[in-house]
C-alpha positions in Angstrom: 118.4 72.5 108.0 117.3 74.7 105.2 116.2 72.2 102.1 119.0 72.6 99.1 117.8 74.5 95.7 117.2 71.8 94.2 115.0 70.5 96.7 112.8 73.4 97.1 111.4 72.7 93.2 108.3 70.8 92.2 108.8 67.6 90.9 107.6 68.3 87.7 109.4 71.8 87.5 110.9 70.5 83.4 107.7 70.4 82.7 106.2 73.8 83.6 109.5 75.5 82.6 108.9 74.3 79.2 105.1 75.6 78.8 106.6 79.5 80.2 109.1 78.8 77.4 107.0 77.5 74.5 104.4 80.5 75.5 107.3 83.0 74.7 107.4 81.4 71.2 111.7 80.3 72.9 112.6 84.6 73.5 113.9 86.2 76.2 111.1 88.2 77.7 113.4 90.7 78.8 115.7 91.6 76.0 113.6 89.7 73.2 116.9 87.5 72.5 115.5 84.1 70.5 116.8 81.3 71.8 117.6 77.8 71.5 114.5 75.2 70.9 114.4 71.8 71.1 115.8 70.8 68.2 118.0 73.4 66.7 121.2 72.2 65.4 124.1 73.4 67.7 126.3 72.0 66.2 128.3 74.8 65.3 128.0 77.0 68.1 130.7 77.0 71.1 129.8 75.5 74.7 129.9 79.8 75.7 127.3 80.4 72.6 124.9 77.7 73.8 125.0 78.5 76.9 124.2 82.3 76.4 121.4 81.2 74.0 119.7 79.0 76.6 116.2 79.9 77.9 115.4 80.1 81.7 112.6 80.1 83.9 113.3 83.0 87.0 110.8 83.5 89.4 110.2 87.0 90.0 109.5 86.7 93.7 113.2 84.7 93.9 110.4 81.5 95.8 111.4 78.5 93.7 108.6 77.0 95.4 106.0 79.7 94.4 105.0 78.3 90.4 102.3 80.7 89.6 102.2 81.6 86.5 102.6 85.2 86.9 105.5 84.6 89.0 107.5 82.9 86.7 109.1 84.3 83.3 111.5 83.4 80.4 114.6 84.4 80.1 118.0 84.3 78.5 121.0 83.6 80.5 122.6 86.5 80.3 119.0 88.4 82.1 119.0 85.8 84.5 122.0 86.1 86.0 121.4 89.8 85.9 118.4 89.4 88.3 120.4 87.3 90.7 123.0 89.7 90.8 121.9 92.5 91.7 119.5 90.9 94.1 120.3 87.1 96.5 118.2 85.2 95.5 117.3 81.5 95.2 120.7 80.0 93.6 124.1 80.1 94.7 126.8 82.7 93.4 128.8 80.8 91.2 125.4 78.4 90.0 124.6 80.7 86.7 127.1 81.5 84.9 128.0 82.4 80.9 130.7 80.1 80.5 
């Protein structure tokens, strides 16, 4: 039986992802969108706006076990979703969403 998606990530994934996001100053590496940083006041944003401004970390080769820095890139939710809709990746349909 294949591993569940979450089980494919290392226990320190949050730390790895945080470093990648900090290195790009919380900007999407594809479109340049300035995303929400920890501590930003988001009270005036809707849930959809917060989701759209969330920075994620993408595995370029779609293999979540491969956490070499050159395989990781920071993407806003929309850009991350576009990578996964063009190619079946390590997430199931509907796992990434703007809403």
